[in-house]
C-alpha positions in Angstrom: -42.4 -27.9 38.6 -43.7 -25.1 36.4 -44.9 -27.4 33.6 -46.6 -30.1 35.7 -50.0 -28.4 35.5 -52.4 -29.2 32.6 -52.7 -25.6 31.6 -52.1 -26.4 28.0 -54.5 -29.2 27.4 -55.8 -28.3 24.1 -58.8 -26.3 24.2 -56.9 -25.0 21.1 -59.8 -25.6 18.8 -61.9 -22.9 20.4 -59.0 -20.7 21.2 -57.6 -20.7 17.7 -60.9 -19.7 16.1 -61.4 -16.9 18.7 -57.9 -15.5 18.1 -57.9 -15.7 14.3 -61.0 -13.4 14.4 -59.5 -10.9 16.8 -55.8 -10.7 16.1 -55.3 -12.6 12.8 -52.9 -15.2 14.3 -53.4 -18.8 13.5 -51.6 -22.0 14.5 -51.9 -25.8 14.2 -54.3 -27.4 16.6 -52.3 -30.1 18.4 -54.6 -32.6 20.1 -54.1 -36.3 20.9 -56.6 -37.3 23.7 -59.8 -35.9 25.2 -59.1 -37.1 28.8 -57.4 -35.1 31.4 -53.6 -35.4 30.9 -50.4 -34.7 32.7 -48.8 -33.6 29.5 -49.2 -34.2 25.8 -48.2 -37.9 25.9 -48.9 -38.9 29.7 -52.4 -39.5 30.9 -51.7 -40.5 34.5 -48.4 -40.7 36.3 -49.3 -44.1 37.9 -51.7 -46.9 37.4 -50.4 -48.8 34.4 -48.1 -51.8 34.1 -44.4 -51.0 33.8 -42.9 -52.3 30.5 -40.1 -54.1 32.4 -42.4 -55.4 35.2 -45.9 -56.2 34.2 -46.8 -57.1 37.7 -46.4 -53.6 38.9 -49.0 -50.9 38.2 -46.8 -48.0 39.5 -45.9 -46.7 36.1 -47.3 -43.9 34.0 -50.2 -44.4 31.7 -49.4 -43.2 28.1 -51.6 -41.8 25.4 -52.3 -44.8 23.2 -52.1 -42.8 19.9 -48.4 -42.0 19.6 -47.2 -42.2 23.3 -44.5 -44.5 24.5 -43.1 -45.0 28.1 -39.9 -43.4 29.1 -38.5 -46.5 30.8 -36.8 -47.2 34.2 -35.1 -43.7 34.4 -38.5 -41.9 34.3 -41.1 -44.5 35.4 -43.9 -41.8 35.8 -43.5 -40.2 32.4 -44.3 -40.9 28.8 -43.0 -39.3 25.7 -43.7 -39.4 21.9 -42.7 -42.7 20.2 -39.4 -42.3 18.6 -38.1 -39.8 21.1 -37.7 -42.1 24.2 -34.0 -41.7 24.5 -34.5 -37.9 25.1 -37.1 -38.4 27.8 -35.1 -37.4 30.8 -33.0 -34.7 29.1 -34.4 -33.2 25.9 -31.6 -31.1 24.7 -29.3 -31.0 21.6 -31.5 -33.3 19.5 -32.5 -33.6 15.8 -36.1 -34.4 15.0 -37.0 -35.8 11.5 -40.5 -35.5 10.3 -40.2 -38.8 8.4 -38.9 -40.7 11.3 -41.3 -39.1 13.7 -44.2 -40.1 11.7 -42.9 -43.6 11.1 -42.7 -44.3 14.9 -45.6 -42.3 16.3 -47.9 -41.7 13.3 -47.8 -37.9 14.2 -46.2 -34.9 12.4 -46.2 -32.8 15.6 -44.9 -33.1 19.2 -43.7 -31.3 22.3 -40.4 -29.8 23.4 -40.0 -29.7 27.2 -36.6 -28.4 27.8 -34.5 -29.5 30.9 -34.1 -27.1 33.7 -30.7 -25.4 33.0 -28.5 -23.3 35.1 -27.2 -20.4 33.1 -25.2 -19.6 31.3 -26.1 -22.6 29.1 -27.8 -23.5 25.9 -29.7 -26.3 24.1 -30.5 -26.7 20.4 -33.3 -28.5 18.5 -32.9 -29.3 14.8 -36.2 -29.9 12.9 -36.1 -31.6 9.5 -39.3 -31.3 7.5 -40.2 -32.9 4.2 -40.3 -30.8 1.0 -44.0 -30.3 1.4 -43.8 -29.1 5.0 -43.0 -25.9 6.8 -41.6 -25.9 10.4 -44.1 -24.4 13.0 -43.1 -23.7 16.7 -45.7 -22.8 19.4 -44.2 -21.2 22.5 -46.4 -21.5 25.7 -44.1 -21.0 28.7 -40.8 -19.3 29.5 -39.0 -19.4 32.9 -36.0 -17.1 33.3 -35.2 -17.0 29.6 -33.7 -13.5 29.3 -35.7 -10.3 29.5 -36.7 -7.4 27.1 -34.9 -4.2 28.1 -37.0 -1.9 25.9 -35.0 -2.4 22.7 -33.7 -6.0 22.6 -33.5 -9.3 24.6 -30.7 -9.6 27.1 -29.6 -12.4 29.2 -31.2 -15.2 27.1 -33.7 -16.0 24.4 -35.4 -18.5 22.2 -34.7 -18.1 18.4 -35.9 -20.0 15.4 -33.5 -19.8 12.5 -32.9 -21.5 9.1 -30.3 -24.3 8.7 -28.5 -26.7 11.0 -26.1 -24.2 12.6 -27.8 -22.7 15.8 -26.1 -19.4 15.8 -27.6 -16.1 16.8 -28.9 -13.9 14.0 -30.3 -10.4 14.1 -32.7 -11.1 11.3 -34.4 -14.2 12.8 -37.4 -14.3 15.2 -36.3 -14.0 18.9 -38.5 -14.3 22.0 -37.6 -13.8 25.6 -39.2 -13.5 29.1 -38.7 -13.8 32.8 -41.8 -15.7 33.7 -44.2 -15.8 30.8 -47.3 -17.9 30.1 -48.4 -17.2 26.5 -52.1 -17.7 25.8 -52.5 -17.7 22.8 -49.0 -19.1 22.1 -46.2 -17.2 20.4 -46.2 -18.7 16.8 -43.1 -19.0 14.7 -42.7 -20.5 11.2 -39.8 -21.4 9.0 -40.1 -21.9 5.3 -36.6 -22.7 4.0 -36.2 -26.4 4.8 -34.2 -27.5 7.9 -34.6 -25.2 10.9 -33.1 -24.9 14.3 -34.5 -23.7 17.6 -31.8 -22.2 19.9 -32.5 -22.0 23.6 -29.7 -19.7 24.9 -29.1 -18.4 28.4 -26.2 -15.9 28.6 -26.3 -14.9 32.3 -26.2 -16.8 35.6 -29.6 -18.4 36.6 -30.8 -21.1 38.8 -33.4 -22.6 36.6 -34.2 -21.7 33.0 -36.7 -23.6 31.1 -39.3 -23.4 28.2 -42.3 -25.4 26.9 -43.2 -25.4 23.3 -45.0 -27.5 20.7 -43.7 -28.1 17.2 -45.4 -29.2 14.0 -44.3 -30.2 10.5 -47.2 -28.4 8.9 -48.3 -29.0 5.3 -47.5 -26.0 3.1 -50.9 -26.7 1.3 -52.8 -26.5 4.6 -56.2 -24.8 3.9 -56.9 -23.8 7.5 -54.8 -20.7 7.5 -51.4 -22.2 8.6 -50.1 -23.3 5.1 -47.6 -21.5 3.1 -49.3 -18.2 2.2 -47.6 -16.7 -0.9 -49.2 -17.8 -4.1 -48.7 -17.2 -7.8 -45.4 -15.4 -7.4 -41.8 -16.4 -7.7 -39.2 -16.0 -4.9 -36.1 -14.3 -6.3 -32.9 -16.2 -6.0 -30.1 -14.9 -3.7 -32.5 -12.7 -1.7 -33.9 -13.2 1.8 -37.5 -12.3 1.0 -38.0 -10.7 -2.4 -40.7 -11.8 -4.8 -41.9 -11.2 -8.3 -45.6 -11.3 -9.3 -46.5 -11.0 -13.1 -49.9 -10.5 -14.6 -49.8 -13.6 -16.8 -49.2 -15.8 -13.8 -52.2 -14.4 -11.9 -54.8 -14.8 -14.5 -57.4 -16.6 -12.3 -59.0 -14.7 -9.6 -57.5 -15.5 -6.2 -54.4 -17.1 -7.7 -51.9 -14.6 -6.3 -51.3 -13.8 -2.7 -48.6 -11.7 -1.1 -47.6 -12.3 2.5 -45.0 -11.2 4.9 -42.3 -13.8 5.8 -43.4 -16.7 7.9 -47.0 -15.6 7.9 -49.3 -16.3 9.9 -46.5 -16.5 12.6 -44.3 -13.7 13.8 -42.5 -11.9 10.9 -38.7 -11.8 11.4 -37.0 -8.5 12.5 -34.8 -6.1 10.7 -35.8 -7.1 7.2 -36.6 -5.2 4.0 -38.6 -7.4 1.7 -39.5 -6.2 -1.9 -42.4 -7.6 -3.8 -42.1 -6.6 -7.5 -45.4 -6.4 -9.4 -45.4 -6.1 -13.2 -48.0 -5.9 -16.0 -47.4 -6.7 -19.6 -49.9 -4.1 -21.1 -50.6 -0.5 -20.5 -54.2 -1.4 -20.2 -53.7 -3.6 -17.2 -54.3 -2.4 -13.7 -53.4 -3.9 -10.3 -55.7 -4.2 -7.3 -54.0 -5.0 -3.9 -56.3 -5.8 -1.1 -54.8 -6.0 2.4 -56.8 -8.7 4.1 -54.9 -8.6 7.3 -52.2 -6.2 8.7 -50.9 -6.5 12.3 -47.7 -4.5 13.1 -46.6 -3.0 16.4 -48.3 0.4 17.0 -46.1 3.4 17.6 -43.5 1.8 15.3 -44.5 3.2 12.0 -41.0 4.5 11.2 -39.5 0.9 11.3 -42.4 -1.5 10.7 -44.6 -0.6 7.7 -45.8 -1.5 4.2 -45.1 1.0 1.4 -46.1 0.9 -2.2 -44.2 2.7 -5.1 -45.1 3.4 -8.6 -41.9 1.8 -10.1 -39.3 -0.7 -9.2 -37.2 1.2 -6.7 -37.7 3.2 -3.6 -36.8 6.4 -5.6 -40.0 5.8 -7.7 -43.1 7.9 -6.9 -44.5 7.0 -3.5 -48.1 5.9 -3.4 -49.1 4.6 0.0 -47.8 3.6 3.5 -49.6 1.4 6.0 -48.6 0.6 9.5 -50.1 -0.8 12.9 -53.4 -2.5 12.0 -54.5 -0.5 9.0 -56.3 -2.4 6.1 -57.0 -1.1 2.7 -57.7 -2.0 -0.9 -55.7 0.0 -3.5 -55.9 0.3 -7.3 -53.0 1.4 -9.5 -51.9 1.2 -13.2 -48.6 -0.6 -14.2 -46.2 -1.3 -15.7 -44.4 -1.8 -12.4 -45.2 -1.5 -8.7 -43.0 -2.1 -5.7 -44.5 -3.2 -2.5 -41.9 -2.9 0.3 -42.3 -4.5 3.7 -40.0 -3.2 6.4 -39.5 -4.5 9.9 -37.6 -3.2 12.9 -36.5 -4.9 16.1 -38.8 -7.6 17.5 -40.9 -6.2 20.5 -43.4 -7.7 22.8 -46.1 -8.6 22.9 -45.1 -11.4 20.4 -48.3 -11.4 18.3 -47.4 -9.1 15.4 -47.5 -11.4 12.4 -47.3 -8.9 9.5 -49.7 -8.8 6.6 -51.4 -10.9 3.8 -52.8 -9.3 0.7 -54.6 -10.6 -2.4 -53.4 -9.4 -5.8 -55.7 -9.0 -8.8 -54.8 -7.9 -12.4 -57.5 -6.7 -14.6 -58.0 -4.6 -17.8 -59.4 -1.2 -17.4 -62.8 -1.0 -19.0 -62.9 2.7 -19.9 -60.4 5.6 -19.8 -60.4 9.3 -20.0 -57.2 9.5 -22.0 -57.5 11.1 -25.3 -56.5 9.8 -28.7 -56.9 6.1 -28.2 -56.8 4.3 -31.6 -60.1 3.1 -33.1 -59.4 -0.1 -35.0 -61.2 -1.8 -37.9 -61.7 -5.5 -37.7 -62.7 -6.7 -41.2 -61.7 -5.9 -44.7 -65.1 -4.4 -45.5 -64.7 -2.0 -42.5 -61.2 -1.1 -43.6 -62.0 -0.1 -47.1 -65.1 1.9 -46.0 -63.6 3.5 -42.9 -59.9 4.1 -43.5 -58.9 4.2 -47.0 -60.3 3.1 -50.4 -57.3 1.6 -52.1 -55.4 -0.9 -49.9 -53.1 -3.0 -52.1 -54.1 -6.5 -51.3 -54.0 -9.8 -53.2 -55.5 -11.7 -50.2 -58.5 -11.1 -48.1 -57.9 -11.5 -44.4 -60.9 -12.1 -42.1 -58.9 -10.6 -39.2 -57.4 -7.3 -40.4 -56.7 -4.5 -38.0 -55.8 -1.1 -39.4 -54.4 1.6 -37.3 -54.3 5.0 -39.1 -52.1 7.8 -38.3 -54.9 10.2 -39.1 -56.9 8.9 -36.1 -54.2 8.4 -33.5 -50.5 9.1 -33.2 -49.4 6.5 -30.6 -51.0 3.6 -28.7 -50.9 0.0 -27.8 -52.1 -3.1 -29.6 -52.8 -6.7 -28.5 -54.3 -9.4 -30.7 -55.9 -11.1 -27.7 -58.6 -8.3 -27.7 -60.0 -9.6 -31.0 -61.7 -12.8 -32.0 -59.3 -15.6 -32.6 -58.6 -16.4 -36.3 -55.7 -18.4 -37.7 -54.2 -15.4 -39.7 -54.4 -11.9 -38.5 -52.8 -8.8 -40.2 -52.1 -5.5 -38.5 -51.6 -2.6 -40.9 -50.1 0.7 -39.6 -50.7 3.5 -42.1 -49.4 7.0 -41.5 -49.6 10.3 -43.2 -47.5 10.8 -46.2 -44.5 12.3 -44.2 -44.8 9.7 -41.4 -42.5 6.8 -40.4 -43.7 4.2 -37.9 -41.9 3.0 -34.9 -43.1 -0.3 -33.4 -41.9 -2.0 -30.2 -42.9 -5.6 -29.5 -43.5 -6.1 -25.7 -45.0 -9.6 -25.4 -45.6 -12.5 -27.8 -46.3 -16.2 -27.4 -46.0 -18.8 -30.2 -46.7 -22.4 -29.0 -46.8 -24.5 -32.1 -43.6 -26.6 -32.9 -41.3 -26.3 -35.9 -42.2 -22.8 -36.9 -45.8 -23.6 -37.6 -46.7 -20.3 -36.0 -45.0 -17.1 -37.2 -44.8 -13.4 -36.8 -43.6 -11.5 -39.8 -42.8 -7.8 -40.0 -43.1 -6.0 -43.4 -41.6 -2.5 -44.2 -44.5 -1.5 -46.4 -47.5 -3.3 -47.8 -46.7 -7.1 -48.1 -47.4 -6.9 -51.9 -44.9 -4.1 -52.4 -41.9 -5.7 -50.6 -39.5 -8.5 -51.3 -40.3 -10.2 -48.0 -40.4 -9.5 -44.3 -37.7 -7.6 -42.6 -38.0 -10.0 -39.6 -39.6 -13.3 -38.9 -40.3 -14.9 -35.5 -40.8 -18.6 -35.4 -42.6 -20.9 -32.9 -42.1 -22.1 -30.3 -41.2 -18.8 -28.7 -42.2 -16.9 -25.6 -41.3 -13.3 -24.9 -42.4 -11.3 -21.8 -41.9 -7.6 -21.2 -40.2 -8.3 -17.9 -37.7 -11.0 -17.0 -37.7 -13.4 -13.9 -36.5 -10.7 -11.5 -38.9 -8.0 -12.7 -36.4 -6.1 -14.7 -37.4 -4.6 -18.1 -36.1 -6.6 -21.0 -34.7 -5.2 -24.2 -37.8 -5.2 -26.6 -37.7 -5.7 -30.3 -38.0 -2.3 -32.1 -38.7 -1.7 -35.8 -38.6 1.6 -37.8 -40.2 1.8 -41.2 -38.6 3.6 -44.1 -42.0 5.0 -45.4 -45.5 5.4 -44.0 -46.7 1.8 -43.9 -45.7 -1.1 -41.8 -47.5 -4.5 -41.5 -47.4 -7.3 -38.9 -48.7 -10.7 -40.0 -49.5 -13.3 -37.4 -50.1 -16.9 -38.4 -51.3 -19.5 -35.8 -52.8 -22.7 -37.0 -54.2 -24.1 -33.7 -57.1 -22.6 -31.9 -56.5 -22.1 -28.1 -58.4 -23.7 -25.3 -58.7 -20.4 -23.5 -57.6 -16.7 -23.8 -54.7 -17.5 -21.4 -53.4 -20.1 -23.9 -53.7 -18.1 -27.1 -50.8 -17.3 -29.3 -50.7 -13.6 -29.5 -48.6 -10.5 -30.0 -48.7 -7.1 -28.1 -46.7 -4.0 -28.3 -46.9 -0.2 -28.9 -46.7 2.0 -32.0 -45.8 5.6 -32.7 -46.3 7.7 -35.9 -43.5 10.1 -36.3 -43.8 13.0 -38.8 -40.3 13.5 -40.2 -41.1 16.7 -42.0 -42.1 18.5 -38.6 -40.1 16.5 -36.0 -36.8 15.6 -37.6 -35.5 12.3 -39.0 -35.8 9.5 -36.5 -32.7 7.5 -36.0 -33.0 3.7 -36.1 -30.5 3.1 -33.4 -32.5 4.7 -30.6 -35.9 5.1 -29.2 -36.1 8.8 -29.2 -33.1 10.2 -31.2 -33.9 12.5 -34.1 -31.8 14.6 -36.5 -32.6 18.0 -38.2 -30.6 18.9 -41.3 -30.6 22.5 -42.4 -30.6 21.5 -46.0 -34.1 19.8 -46.0 -35.7 20.2 -42.5 -38.1 23.1 -41.9 -36.2 26.3 -41.2 -38.0 26.8 -37.8 -40.0 24.8 -35.3 -40.7 23.6 -31.8 -38.9 20.7 -30.2 -40.9 17.6 -29.1 -41.0 16.5 -25.6 -40.1 12.8 -25.5 -41.4 10.2 -23.2 -45.2 10.8 -23.7 -45.9 8.0 -26.2 -46.7 4.4 -25.3 -43.4 3.4 -26.6 -42.0 4.4 -23.3 -44.5 2.5 -21.2 -42.1 -0.3 -20.3 -39.1 1.9 -19.3 -38.1 1.8 -15.6 -34.8 3.4 -15.4 -32.6 6.1 -17.2 -34.0 7.8 -20.3 -31.7 9.8 -22.6 -33.0 11.3 -25.8 -31.2 13.4 -28.3 -32.3 15.9 -31.0 -29.4 16.8 -33.3 -29.2 20.0 -35.5 -26.8 20.3 -38.4 -26.7 23.6 -40.2 -25.7 23.7 -43.9 -22.5 25.5 -45.0 -24.2 28.8 -45.3 -26.4 28.5 -42.2 -26.3 28.9 -38.5 -28.6 27.2 -35.9 -30.3 29.0 -33.0 -31.7 26.9 -30.1 -33.9 28.6 -27.6 -34.9 27.0 -24.3 -38.1 28.8 -23.3 -38.7 27.0 -20.0 -38.6 23.9 -17.9 -41.2 22.3 -15.7 -41.3 19.4 -13.2 -37.6 18.9 -13.1 -36.5 17.1 -9.9 -35.1 19.7 -7.6 -31.9 17.7 -6.7 -30.0 19.6 -4.1 -26.8 18.1 -5.2 -27.0 20.0 -8.6 -27.4 23.6 -9.3 -27.3 25.7 -12.5 -24.9 28.5 -12.8 -25.0 30.9 -15.8 -22.2 33.2 -16.7 -20.5 34.6 -19.7 -19.2 31.2 -20.8 -22.7 29.6 -20.9 -24.9 27.8 -18.3 -23.3 24.9 -16.3 -24.6 22.1 -14.2 -22.5 22.1 -11.0 -23.1 18.8 -9.3 -21.6 16.7 -6.5 -23.0 13.6 -8.0 -22.5 12.0 -11.4 -24.7 13.9 -13.9 -26.3 10.7 -15.3 -27.9 10.2 -11.9 -29.5 13.6 -12.0 -32.3 15.0 -14.3 -30.8 17.5 -16.7 -31.2 19.3 -20.0 -28.1 20.0 -22.1 -26.8 21.3 -25.3 -23.5 19.9 -26.5 -21.2 20.4 -29.5 -20.0 17.9 -32.1 -17.2 16.9 -29.8 -19.5 16.3 -26.8 -18.5 19.4 -24.9 -21.2 21.2 -22.9 -22.4 24.4 -24.4 -25.3 24.8 -22.0 -26.7 22.7 -19.1 -29.7 23.1 -16.8 -30.3 21.0 -13.7 -31.7 21.0 -10.1 -32.2 24.5 -8.8 -32.4 27.3 -11.4 -34.0 30.7 -11.7 -37.1 30.9 -13.9 -36.1 34.5 -14.9 -33.0 33.1 -16.5 -35.2 32.0 -19.4 -35.0 32.1 -22.3 -31.5 30.5 -22.7 -30.5 30.4 -26.2 -27.4 29.4 -28.3 -26.4 30.4 -31.8 -23.9 28.1 -33.6 -22.5 27.6 -37.0 -21.7 24.0 -36.1 -23.6 20.9 -35.2 -25.5 21.1 -31.8 -27.3 18.3 -29.9 -30.0 18.7 -27.4 -29.8 16.0 -24.7 -32.9 15.3 -22.6 -31.9 13.1 -19.7 -34.1 11.6 -16.9 -32.2 9.8 -14.2 -35.1 7.4 -13.5 -38.1 7.4 -15.8 -41.3 5.5 -15.2 -44.5 5.8 -17.0 -46.4 7.0 -14.1 -43.8 9.8 -13.6 -42.7 10.8 -17.1 -40.0 13.1 -16.2 -39.6 16.9 -16.7 -41.1 18.9 -19.5 -39.5 21.5 -21.6 -40.4 24.2 -24.1 -37.9 25.0 -26.8 -37.6 26.1 -30.4 -35.1 26.0 -33.2 -34.4 28.1 -36.3 -31.9 27.7 -39.2 -30.6 31.1 -40.4 -28.9 31.9 -43.6 -25.4 33.6 -43.1 -21.8 32.9 -43.8 -20.3 34.4 -40.8 -18.5 31.3 -39.7 -18.4 29.0 -42.8 -15.1 27.2 -43.4 -13.3 29.0 -46.2 -10.1 28.6 -48.2 -8.0 31.5 -49.5 -5.4 31.2 -52.2 -4.5 34.9 -52.4 -1.1 36.0 -51.0 -2.7 38.7 -49.1 -6.1 39.5 -47.6 -8.2 40.3 -44.6 -10.7 38.4 -42.4 -13.3 40.1 -40.1 -16.7 39.0 -38.8 -19.8 40.8 -39.6 -21.8 42.3 -36.8 -25.1 40.6 -35.8 -28.1 42.1 -34.0 -28.0 40.8 -30.4 -31.2 39.3 -29.0 -32.9 40.8 -25.9 -32.4 37.9 -23.5 -29.5 38.0 -21.2 -28.5 34.3 -21.5 -27.9 34.3 -25.2 -24.6 32.6 -26.2 -22.6 32.4 -29.4 -20.8 29.1 -30.0 -18.4 29.1 -32.9 -15.7 26.8 -34.4 -14.7 28.6 -37.6 -11.6 27.7 -39.8 -9.9 29.6 -42.6 -7.3 27.9 -44.7 -4.5 30.0 -46.3 -3.0 28.0 -49.2 -0.3 28.7 -51.8 1.0 26.6 -54.6 4.4 28.5 -54.5 6.9 28.7 -51.8 6.4 31.7 -49.5 6.8 33.2 -46.0 3.5 34.3 -44.4 3.2 37.3 -42.1 -0.1 37.5 -40.0 -1.4 40.7 -38.3 -4.2 40.0 -35.7 -5.9 42.8 -33.7 -9.0 43.3 -31.5 -10.5 46.2 -29.6 -12.3 43.8 -27.1 -11.1 42.9 -23.8 -12.3 39.4 -23.2 -10.6 36.3 -21.6 -9.3 33.5 -23.7 -12.1 31.3 -22.5 -14.6 33.6 -24.2 -12.9 33.4 -27.6 -9.5 32.8 -29.1 -7.8 32.4 -32.4 -5.2 29.7 -33.0 -2.8 29.2 -35.9 -2.1 25.6 -36.9 0.0 23.8 -39.5 -2.0 21.9 -42.1 -2.3 18.2 -41.4 -3.1 15.6 -44.2 -5.4 13.7 -41.9 -9.0 14.8 -42.3 -9.5 14.3 -38.6 -10.3 17.5 -36.6 -10.6 19.7 -39.7 -7.0 19.1 -40.8 -5.6 20.9 -37.8 -2.0 20.1 -37.3 0.6 21.4 -34.7 -0.4 24.5 -32.9 1.9 27.4 -33.7 0.3 30.5 -32.0 -2.7 31.5 -30.0 -4.3 35.0 -29.9 -6.6 36.3 -27.2 -8.4 39.6 -27.3 -6.4 40.9 -24.4 -3.4 40.7 -26.6 -4.8 43.7 -28.5 -2.5 43.4 -31.4 0.1 40.9 -32.5 2.2 40.0 -35.5 3.3 36.6 -36.4 6.1 35.7 -39.0 5.7 32.1 -39.9 8.6 29.8 -41.1 9.7 30.0 -44.7 8.0 27.4 -47.0 5.0 27.0 -44.6 2.7 27.5 -47.6 -0.6 26.2 -46.0 -1.9 27.0 -42.6 -5.2 26.9 -40.8 -6.7 29.6 -38.6 -9.3 28.6 -36.2 -11.7 30.7 -34.1 -13.3 29.2 -31.0 -16.1 31.1 -29.2 -18.4 30.5 -26.3 -19.6 33.8 -25.0 -22.5 36.2 -24.6 -20.6 38.6 -27.0 -19.8 38.0 -30.6 -16.0 38.3 -31.2 -14.7 41.4 -32.9 -11.2 41.1 -34.5 -9.3 41.7 -37.7 -6.9 39.2 -39.4 -4.5 40.5 -42.1 -1.9 38.5 -43.9 0.6 39.0 -46.6 3.3 36.8 -48.3 6.8 37.1 -49.5 7.2 35.0 -52.6 10.4 34.5 -54.6 9.4 34.1 -58.3 12.3 32.2 -59.6 11.2 29.3 -57.4 7.6 29.6 -58.6 6.3 26.1 -59.0 2.9 24.4 -59.3 2.2 21.4 -57.3 1.5 20.2 -53.8 1.6 22.5 -50.8 5.1 22.4 -49.2 5.0 20.8 -45.8 6.5 22.4 -42.8 9.2 20.3 -41.0 6.6 18.8 -38.8 4.0 18.2 -41.4 2.9 14.6 -42.0 2.6 14.8 -45.8 1.5 17.0 -48.7 -0.9 16.4 -51.4 -1.4 17.3 -55.1 -4.2 19.3 -56.7 -5.4 16.2 -58.4 -5.1 13.8 -55.5 -8.4 12.1 -54.7 -7.4 12.1 -51.0 -7.3 15.9 -50.7 -9.4 17.5 -48.0 -13.0 18.4 -49.1 -12.5 22.1 -48.8 -9.2 22.2 -50.7 -10.6 20.1 -53.6 -13.3 22.7 -54.2 -10.9 25.7 -54.2 -7.9 24.1 -55.9 -10.1 23.2 -58.8 -10.4 26.9 -59.4 -6.7 27.7 -59.2 -6.5 28.9 -62.7 -9.3 31.4 -61.9 -7.3 33.1 -59.2 -4.4 35.5 -60.0 -1.4 35.7 -57.8 -0.5 39.2 -57.0 3.2 40.1 -56.8 4.8 40.1 -53.4 
């Protein structure tokens, strides 16, 4: 018999120590007696009284500590107490840790399978307690399948979770024709009940295995306990974890490990370990204490680290085979991915274990970090001399916009005092944007509070927001995703945060605190910040600077926590007598996505993409209706720059990064704007019965990709019944998509510039057309739409036939399809008509 020799009598103490040092493997030492033994529970096959016949000494001698005789069916064998009924045929059994310990006083044992003729199978269900993991040590295989170079065929041993012993491609599997494993093949299961499946799928004469099992404490300190520490396993995932800095405050409190470590790791898995920090000053040190993966399998079995939360984030490191390394990275998010391919012999590759340390960086080379004042005396001497204050605060931190424009704050960096005030004071044209990342208030019943004031406390009616204890807020949720943070925008150049906390903490880790980021935004230079977004601004031609440079978003600490799409808009609204020119001077570091290319032609620059544009980095200019005027993405030619657009209507610059992370801040752009005084395309109303409209010529810029975008309207209005005749001509030969003129009925609704039913459309290729409009159609709207490198050239003439006996004064006569008409004095008149019709008496009506 193959298992009759004492080849496994447990010299395991010495063997384990040797192998831990040389191959990182560890397993539980199973030892019951120091004497020579037949097997784990049988000392001698003969020489002891038989339980059923005390006068006979022809029965087996059992190990006194946990061994029991097998009975008449096997008089020369012993087994573990509690498993006697399986002595002659140990197959298809359940072993409970609680029952086993009750009968034998042991939490380990031996599985010696029967000799099977294949095809056949046996299963063994192992039921641990909640504080135990299932451990299997395989020492011997006889005709249990074979490895064909890529997988096991013909048979196998597999350890899987649950009570259903069914084959799984993602659970540990071992096979062999005639194998003696020294050291053993070690398998662990950490999800409660586990099943060991012994499967033979082809015809064999004798298939058999020998293994030991152990219900091992998860708190075992000798290397075989449950290895991951300090993290949280994510629900509904096979092996994904989250590690957060506030859970790993103590050195050595956080450990990352591959599944089932220190046993074999399961095949065909992708495990993600999400690592997050709650401060931009926090760094992460990952030390790989052990790494053992199969050599020459680096494409399938590896550990990779990314600076972000997904595999599309910047790649930092890849380790494979038996490499070990200590790495150091900033936050806010890191992704450690463990990938495993098919299981291959020798069966000793047990993955990795790494320690995780979070620490604050001591120094930095980054410029413009804020210098804070700590006491009222320092404040008055250092920052400004006239702070309105009716109270003296021992803890008062002033952050001045004259010293820094953005940064991070955290009250844990200062000496604990029951009341602490943070004052953000900007320049005269600044507003302050504050994002709260983390805060913790422990006291009951609102005894601890955070109050936000828009201005100095003494100058306001009260806080604009109040956060009451008990309250806990972390920058990331339980699965590592970024949470929506509280954001505040001041109306002037001062904002104050007041923190009241009556109870002193036992340690820094228990302190009530608040942390976040700030940004001083100069509205005179960089537009009016919109309160609804993080990076949306608006420039108005009436009071913004007439020219300037556009700001690159994403560079301030406000963006530190973002891990995902970032979309920022800068809106430009010219006054009635203005046009706006936006000029894109260049783009750098834009992701060269092959699925998107930029094509520039007479009708602007377009992003031609096979994928949805929101999944691709792009820079775009859109009109007030959201239509694209210019778009740049992916592959583009640098010689195309500058790309510029001149418009007499609202334009919006859209900066879109598909996946923004602080470590990879997206692309950069250089662009300028200018508001220009002209009335080429202002909306106008004409009450004369005849007249002419023509655009003035403009000097064209030198750059090829300069585009004109226009939506101009002219309203022809009469208070008397008439018939209009229009004469439109052009010497240009341009397609309708470049520019066109449309004639519309007037609609009472102010939506879409009062454009009613479309009557006619003129394109430059029509050269010359005359339009005779219906009788009594007294008010019409003429619209010009342009998107082209060339400014339109045309002439519109009109004249009216008026019958004087029907002269009347009143509302415009609606066409048969008009919705309604309105009087000169009606408050609901369109804005443009109100202005002109108020001047009706000043305009003479020439005879027809």
